[in-house]
C-alpha positions as CSV (number, residue, x, y, z in Angstrom):
1,X,96.1,62.3,122.7
2,X,97.5,58.8,122.7
3,X,94.7,57.7,120.3
4,X,95.7,60.5,117.8
5,X,99.3,59.4,118.1
6,X,98.4,55.8,117.4
7,X,96.6,56.8,114.2
8,X,99.5,59.0,113.2
9,X,102.0,56.2,113.9
10,X,99.9,53.8,111.7
11,X,100.1,56.2,108.8
12,X,103.7,57.2,109.4
13,X,102.7,60.8,110.0
14,X,104.5,63.4,112.0
15,X,103.1,64.4,115.4
16,X,103.3,68.1,116.4
17,X,101.8,69.8,119.5
18,X,100.0,73.1,118.9
19,X,99.1,75.6,121.6
20,X,96.6,78.3,120.6
21,X,94.7,81.2,122.2
22,X,91.5,82.0,120.4
23,X,88.0,83.5,120.9
24,X,86.6,80.1,121.9
25,X,87.6,76.5,122.0
26,X,85.6,75.6,118.9
27,X,86.9,78.6,116.9
28,X,90.4,77.6,117.8
29,X,89.9,74.1,116.6
30,X,88.2,75.0,113.4
31,X,90.7,77.7,112.5
32,X,93.6,75.4,113.3
33,X,92.1,72.7,111.1
34,X,91.8,75.1,108.2
35,X,95.3,76.6,108.6
36,X,96.9,73.2,108.8
37,X,94.8,71.8,106.0
38,X,93.8,68.9,108.2
39,X,91.9,66.0,106.6
40,X,90.7,64.5,110.0
41,X,89.8,66.1,113.4
42,X,89.9,64.0,116.6
43,X,88.0,65.5,119.6
44,X,88.1,64.3,123.2
45,X,84.7,63.6,124.8
46,X,83.9,63.0,128.5
47,X,80.9,60.8,127.8
48,X,78.1,63.0,129.0
49,X,76.5,66.4,128.4
50,X,76.0,69.2,131.0
51,X,72.7,71.0,131.2
52,X,74.2,74.0,129.3
53,X,75.5,71.7,126.6
54,X,72.1,70.1,126.2
55,X,70.4,73.5,125.9
56,X,73.0,75.5,123.8
57,X,75.0,72.7,122.2
58,X,78.5,71.6,123.0
59,X,82.0,72.4,121.6
60,X,81.8,69.1,119.7
61,X,78.5,70.1,118.2
62,X,79.9,73.4,117.1
63,X,83.0,71.9,115.5
64,X,81.1,69.2,113.7
65,X,78.7,71.8,112.2
66,X,81.6,74.0,111.0
67,X,84.2,71.7,109.6
68,X,83.8,69.8,106.2
69,X,86.2,67.0,107.1
70,X,85.7,63.8,109.1
71,X,85.5,64.1,112.9
72,X,86.2,61.4,115.4
73,X,84.8,61.9,118.8
74,X,86.8,59.8,121.3
75,X,86.6,58.7,124.9
76,X,89.2,56.5,126.5
77,X,88.8,55.8,130.2
78,X,91.2,52.9,130.0
79,X,94.6,52.4,128.2
80,X,94.3,51.6,124.5
81,X,96.6,48.7,125.0
82,X,93.8,46.8,126.9
83,X,91.6,46.6,123.7
84,X,91.1,43.0,122.5
85,X,88.2,43.6,120.1
86,X,86.8,46.5,118.2
87,X,83.0,46.4,117.9
88,X,81.8,48.6,115.0
89,X,78.1,49.3,115.4
90,X,75.9,51.1,112.9
91,X,72.2,51.6,112.3
92,X,72.3,49.9,108.9
93,X,69.3,51.6,107.4
94,X,70.3,55.1,108.5
95,X,73.9,55.1,107.2
96,X,74.9,55.2,103.5
97,X,77.0,52.3,102.1
98,X,79.8,54.8,101.4
99,X,79.9,56.0,105.0
100,X,79.8,52.5,106.4
101,X,82.7,51.4,104.1
102,X,84.8,54.4,105.2
103,X,84.1,53.7,108.8
104,X,85.1,50.0,108.3
105,X,88.4,51.2,106.7
106,X,89.1,53.4,109.7
107,X,88.2,50.5,112.2
108,X,90.5,48.1,110.3
109,X,93.4,50.6,110.5
110,X,92.9,50.9,114.3
111,X,92.4,47.2,114.8
112,X,95.7,46.5,113.0
113,X,97.5,49.1,115.1
114,X,96.1,47.7,118.3
115,X,96.4,44.0,117.2
116,X,92.7,43.6,118.0
117,X,89.9,41.7,116.4
118,X,87.2,43.5,114.5
119,X,83.4,42.7,114.7
120,X,80.7,44.4,112.7
121,X,77.3,44.9,114.4
122,X,74.5,46.1,112.0
123,X,71.3,47.1,113.8
124,X,68.1,47.2,111.8
125,X,65.0,48.9,113.2
126,X,62.6,47.2,110.7
127,X,61.6,43.5,111.0
128,X,64.4,41.4,109.6
129,X,62.1,39.8,107.0
130,X,61.7,43.2,105.4
131,X,65.5,43.8,105.1
132,X,68.3,42.4,103.1
133,X,72.0,43.2,103.0
134,X,72.5,46.6,101.5
135,X,74.3,47.5,98.2
136,X,77.6,47.9,100.2
137,X,77.6,44.4,101.7
138,X,80.5,43.3,99.5
139,X,82.8,45.8,101.3
140,X,82.4,43.9,104.6
141,X,81.9,40.3,103.3
142,X,85.3,39.3,104.7
143,X,84.5,40.5,108.2
144,X,82.5,38.7,111.0
145,X,79.1,40.4,110.8
146,X,76.2,40.2,113.3
147,X,72.9,41.6,111.9
148,X,70.2,42.1,114.5
149,X,66.8,43.8,114.8
150,X,66.0,46.2,117.7
151,X,67.1,49.4,119.3
152,X,70.7,50.5,118.7
153,X,71.5,51.1,122.4
154,X,70.0,47.8,123.6
155,X,71.7,45.7,120.9
156,X,75.1,47.3,121.5
157,X,74.9,46.8,125.2
158,X,74.1,43.1,124.7
159,X,76.9,42.6,122.2
160,X,79.7,44.2,124.2
161,X,82.3,42.0,125.8
162,X,85.2,42.7,128.2
163,X,88.1,44.3,126.4
164,X,85.9,45.9,123.7
165,X,86.3,49.3,122.1
166,X,83.1,50.6,120.6
167,X,83.2,52.4,117.2
168,X,79.9,53.9,116.2
169,X,78.9,55.9,113.1
170,X,76.3,58.6,113.5
171,X,72.9,58.4,111.7
172,X,73.2,60.7,108.7
173,X,69.6,61.8,109.3
174,X,70.6,63.5,112.6
175,X,74.4,64.0,112.8
176,X,74.4,67.3,111.1
177,X,72.5,68.9,114.0
178,X,74.3,67.6,117.2
179,X,75.8,64.6,118.8
180,X,72.9,62.1,119.2
181,X,71.8,60.7,122.5
182,X,72.7,57.0,121.9
183,X,76.5,57.4,122.5
184,X,75.8,59.2,125.8
185,X,73.4,56.5,127.0
186,X,75.9,53.8,126.2
187,X,78.7,55.7,128.0
188,X,76.5,56.1,131.1
189,X,75.8,52.4,131.1
190,X,79.4,51.5,130.5
191,X,81.6,54.1,132.1
192,X,84.8,52.0,131.5
193,X,84.1,51.5,127.8
194,X,86.5,53.1,125.2
195,X,84.4,54.7,122.5
196,X,84.8,56.5,119.1
197,X,81.9,58.2,117.4
198,X,82.5,58.8,113.7
199,X,81.0,61.8,111.9
200,X,81.6,61.7,108.1
201,X,80.5,64.6,105.9
202,X,79.4,63.6,102.5
203,X,82.2,62.8,100.0
204,X,84.9,63.3,102.6
205,X,86.6,59.9,103.5
206,X,89.1,60.0,106.3
207,X,92.7,60.1,104.9
208,X,94.9,59.1,107.7
209,X,98.1,59.5,105.7
210,X,97.7,63.3,105.6
211,X,97.1,65.8,108.4
212,X,95.3,64.9,111.6
213,X,94.2,67.6,114.1
214,X,93.7,66.2,117.7
215,X,92.1,68.7,120.0
216,X,91.7,68.7,123.8
217,X,90.5,71.1,126.4
218,X,90.1,70.4,130.1
219,X,86.6,71.7,130.2
220,X,85.2,69.2,127.8
221,X,87.8,66.5,127.2
């Protein structure tokens, strides 16, 4: 919950603990978000999926499918204060300029709160000669940007440094179904890596100055 408190502090928002009994974890989270008119949901993630979650889908998958507001899926195996750099990684050709710009804004807020540097890693799966900076390039012209060609997981693992926190945005072609495999593969390779996976529904930018719902349950956090 410390991550949610950090975001709330950066937006001068009030923090309130909510305890709830409901039919299921996901229903409790979704109903609480609706009742509180939340504009952002933060979910804890252990970094891997069980067999049952792979077959039936996880609590995270269920919440992401049901809410129409941004969801941050977070894993913090080390204290946030140890973060020296935020590496924002995105599959450039699979994420809209608007979603990338919104995620950059979120990463900038977090970097400012943690007093950390921010590095943007754009991964292109097509040969570089066929690609050029997208229409949203002006939104990150002021940031250090590394544009590479290759697989997302391999390029992220090569770019990571000690003290990094990874922020990734889901491919919009797949994120509406369930949490993709890439974050889990990275988490298994780097069990000590703090990670945030961003899911942004269309036309719903994260508004940190309003209501944030942070949810945790010992069976999946």
